matplotlib code that plots the C-alpha trace (Angstrom):
import matplotlib.pyplot as plt

x = [-60.8, -57.6, -56.9, -53.7, -52.1, -49.3, -47.8, -46.6, -44.9, -46.3, -48.8, -47.5, -44.2, -45.3, -48.6, -47.0, -45.6, -49.0, -50.7, -48.0, -48.4, -52.2, -51.8, -49.6, -51.5, -55.2, -56.4, -60.0, -59.1, -55.9, -55.5, -53.0, -51.3, -49.2, -50.8, -49.3, -51.7, -54.9, -58.3, -58.4, -55.1, -56.1, -55.6, -59.0, -59.2, -55.9, -57.4, -60.7, -58.8, -57.2, -60.6, -60.8, -62.9, -61.4, -62.3, -59.8, -59.1, -56.2, -54.1, -51.4, -47.8, -48.5, -50.7, -53.7, -55.4, -57.3, -59.2, -58.9, -61.5, -63.1, -66.5, -68.3, -67.2, -70.3, -70.9, -67.7, -66.3, -63.3, -61.3, -62.4, -65.9, -65.2, -61.9, -61.5, -58.5, -57.3, -55.0, -56.3, -55.5, -58.4, -60.9, -63.5, -66.0, -67.9, -66.7, -68.3, -69.9, -66.6, -66.0, -62.6, -60.8, -57.6, -55.4, -52.1, -51.2, -49.3, -45.6, -45.1, -41.6, -40.2, -41.5, -42.2, -42.9, -46.2, -46.4, -46.1, -49.0, -51.1, -50.3, -51.5, -54.7, -55.3, -54.9, -57.4, -59.9, -59.3, -60.0, -63.2, -64.5, -63.3, -65.2, -68.3, -67.7, -67.3, -70.6, -72.2, -69.8, -68.7, -66.7, -64.0, -60.6, -58.3, -55.1, -52.5, -49.2, -49.6, -46.1, -46.0, -44.3, -46.0, -42.8, -39.1, -39.6, -40.7, -37.5, -34.1, -32.2, -34.5, -31.7, -30.5, -34.1, -35.6, -38.1, -37.5, -40.4, -42.4, -41.0, -42.2, -44.2, -46.7, -47.3, -47.5, -50.0, -52.4, -51.8, -52.6, -55.7, -56.9, -56.4, -58.3, -61.4, -61.7, -59.1, -56.0, -52.8, -53.4, -49.7, -49.0, -51.8, -49.2, -45.7, -43.4, -39.7, -37.6, -36.7, -39.9, -40.3, -42.5, -40.4, -36.7, -35.0, -33.7, -30.4, -27.3, -28.6, -31.4, -33.3, -30.2, -29.1, -32.6, -32.5, -36.2, -39.3, -42.8, -45.1, -47.7, -50.4, -53.7, -56.0, -59.0, -62.1, -62.8, -65.7, -63.0, -60.3, -61.2, -61.5, -57.8, -55.8, -52.5, -50.9, -47.5, -45.3, -44.3, -40.9, -40.6, -41.8, -39.0, -36.5, -38.0, -36.1, -37.3, -39.3, -41.5, -39.8, -42.7, -43.7, -47.3, -48.9, -51.4, -54.2, -56.1, -59.5, -61.6, -65.0, -67.9, -69.3, -72.9]
y = [66.6, 64.9, 62.7, 60.9, 58.7, 56.4, 53.6, 51.2, 48.7, 45.6, 45.7, 42.3, 43.8, 47.3, 46.8, 47.7, 50.9, 51.9, 51.2, 53.3, 56.0, 56.1, 56.3, 59.3, 60.8, 60.0, 60.9, 60.5, 58.7, 56.9, 55.6, 52.9, 51.5, 48.4, 46.1, 43.1, 40.7, 38.9, 40.0, 37.1, 38.1, 41.7, 42.5, 44.0, 43.1, 45.0, 48.2, 47.6, 47.2, 50.6, 52.2, 52.1, 50.6, 49.4, 48.8, 47.0, 45.5, 43.1, 41.2, 38.4, 39.8, 43.1, 46.2, 46.3, 49.4, 50.3, 53.0, 53.1, 55.4, 56.5, 57.0, 54.4, 54.3, 54.2, 53.4, 51.6, 51.1, 48.9, 49.7, 52.0, 51.0, 52.3, 50.5, 46.8, 45.9, 42.7, 44.8, 46.0, 49.7, 51.8, 52.0, 54.7, 55.6, 58.3, 59.3, 62.1, 63.4, 63.5, 61.2, 59.7, 57.9, 56.1, 55.0, 53.3, 54.5, 52.2, 52.6, 52.3, 50.9, 52.9, 55.0, 52.8, 49.6, 47.7, 48.7, 52.4, 52.0, 50.3, 53.3, 55.8, 53.8, 53.5, 57.2, 57.9, 55.5, 57.2, 60.6, 59.6, 58.1, 61.0, 63.4, 61.4, 61.2, 65.0, 65.5, 63.3, 64.3, 67.9, 67.4, 64.9, 63.9, 61.9, 60.7, 58.0, 57.1, 58.7, 57.6, 61.0, 64.1, 67.5, 69.2, 69.6, 71.0, 67.4, 65.9, 65.8, 65.9, 67.2, 67.1, 63.5, 62.2, 64.3, 62.1, 59.1, 57.3, 59.4, 62.5, 62.3, 65.0, 62.3, 61.3, 64.9, 65.7, 63.2, 64.6, 68.0, 66.7, 65.3, 68.8, 70.3, 68.4, 70.8, 69.5, 71.1, 69.9, 70.6, 70.4, 73.4, 75.5, 76.2, 77.3, 74.4, 73.8, 73.2, 69.7, 68.3, 64.7, 61.8, 58.9, 58.0, 55.0, 52.4, 52.4, 54.7, 56.3, 58.1, 59.3, 60.4, 62.4, 63.6, 62.2, 61.8, 62.4, 63.8, 61.3, 60.9, 63.5, 64.7, 66.4, 68.1, 69.4, 73.2, 72.7, 71.7, 74.0, 76.8, 74.3, 73.2, 74.3, 72.6, 69.8, 68.2, 65.3, 63.4, 62.1, 60.7, 57.2, 57.0, 57.0, 53.7, 50.4, 48.7, 51.6, 52.0, 53.9, 56.4, 58.8, 59.7, 63.0, 64.6, 67.1, 68.9, 70.3, 72.9, 71.7, 72.9, 76.2, 75.2]
z = [7.3, 6.4, 3.4, 2.5, -0.1, 0.3, -1.9, 0.8, -1.6, 0.1, 2.9, 4.2, 4.8, 6.0, 7.9, 11.3, 9.7, 8.3, 11.7, 13.5, 10.9, 11.3, 15.1, 14.9, 11.9, 12.4, 8.9, 7.8, 4.6, 3.6, 0.0, -0.2, -3.3, -4.1, -1.5, -3.3, -1.8, -2.6, -1.1, 1.3, 2.7, 3.4, 7.2, 7.8, 11.4, 12.1, 10.7, 12.6, 15.8, 15.1, 14.7, 10.9, 8.2, 5.0, 1.4, -0.7, -4.1, -4.2, -6.6, -6.2, -6.2, -7.8, -7.6, -5.3, -3.7, -0.6, 1.1, 4.9, 6.4, 9.8, 8.3, 6.2, 2.5, 0.3, -3.4, -3.7, -7.3, -8.1, -11.3, -14.2, -15.3, -18.8, -19.2, -19.3, -17.0, -15.2, -12.9, -9.5, -9.7, -8.7, -5.9, -5.3, -2.6, -1.2, 2.3, 4.4, 1.2, -0.8, -3.8, -3.3, -6.0, -4.9, -7.9, -8.7, -12.2, -14.4, -14.4, -18.1, -18.0, -20.9, -23.9, -26.9, -24.9, -24.8, -21.1, -22.0, -24.6, -21.9, -19.6, -22.4, -22.9, -19.2, -18.7, -21.5, -19.8, -16.4, -17.8, -19.4, -16.2, -14.0, -16.3, -15.6, -11.9, -11.7, -13.2, -10.4, -7.7, -7.8, -4.6, -5.7, -4.8, -7.1, -5.3, -5.5, -7.1, -10.4, -11.8, -13.6, -12.7, -13.5, -14.7, -14.1, -10.6, -9.6, -10.8, -9.1, -12.4, -15.2, -17.7, -17.2, -16.9, -19.9, -21.7, -19.5, -17.9, -15.5, -17.2, -20.8, -22.5, -23.5, -19.8, -18.7, -21.5, -19.9, -16.4, -17.6, -19.4, -16.0, -14.4, -17.3, -16.4, -13.4, -11.0, -9.4, -7.8, -4.1, -3.2, -5.3, -3.8, -1.1, -0.8, -0.9, -0.4, -3.4, -4.3, -2.7, -3.7, -2.7, -4.1, -3.9, -5.4, -3.0, -4.8, -4.6, -1.3, -3.3, -0.3, 1.7, -1.4, -2.1, -5.6, -6.0, -8.0, -7.0, -8.5, -5.6, -6.1, -4.6, -7.1, -5.9, -7.7, -8.0, -5.4, -2.9, -3.8, -1.4, 1.5, 1.1, 4.1, 3.6, 1.6, 2.6, 2.0, 5.2, 4.7, 8.1, 7.2, 4.5, 7.3, 8.8, 8.7, 5.5, 4.3, 1.3, -1.4, -1.3, 1.4, 2.4, 1.0, 3.3, 2.4, 5.0, 4.2, 6.2, 7.2, 4.9, 5.7, 5.3]

ax = plt.figure().add_subplot(projection="3d")
ax.plot(x, y, z, "-o")
ax.set_aspect("equal")
plt.show()
């Protein structure tokens, strides 16, 4: 079973790229972020024609998340039930027995700002809810654009970016608190190349110079950890014409033994 996450930075612009990627990489679940369209504009038929089902939660201009699946997505939840929010940031469903939560974490803008305070409150609400979900669904995957790095290994210049957005100790505390619920970073279960990033700024030839951040993550519950076979960042779509500034992250799970 393969699960992937990808912030596509406008589905209107990059639908052909997503469909091409799915054709070349037929994953079982793809979590998308930053759809940047309303629910009535979601291209459900295009995914159906490609052999997929879709659940989506859109918003005009900003945000928006979706789960693209081969198998039916059941018990769908949109946003965090324990956190009141007008932003379309979270979609969850059970797919092939695994509880999948796709999320677009707030950016936070800069430490000390109102948007940073919102991010901290949102992270607390997410953690409270994920704790509840794990009690009901021991096989759980939380994936998406977290807008947080784990540590300096996820940062192209940790000195220059120290305590800037995505790299603050306060943000990383909340990320570690999520992991402490009984989750693990599937990417780091495997040997990875140094300077492995999932996002690169469009400016200053960021991708070409590999000046990036690893902010797109797939966290898995302890019940799934032994089933993890690989986790990798697919940089190929970042080389497309008019690419997203993010690359997909793909997790491969072994079939259950029973």
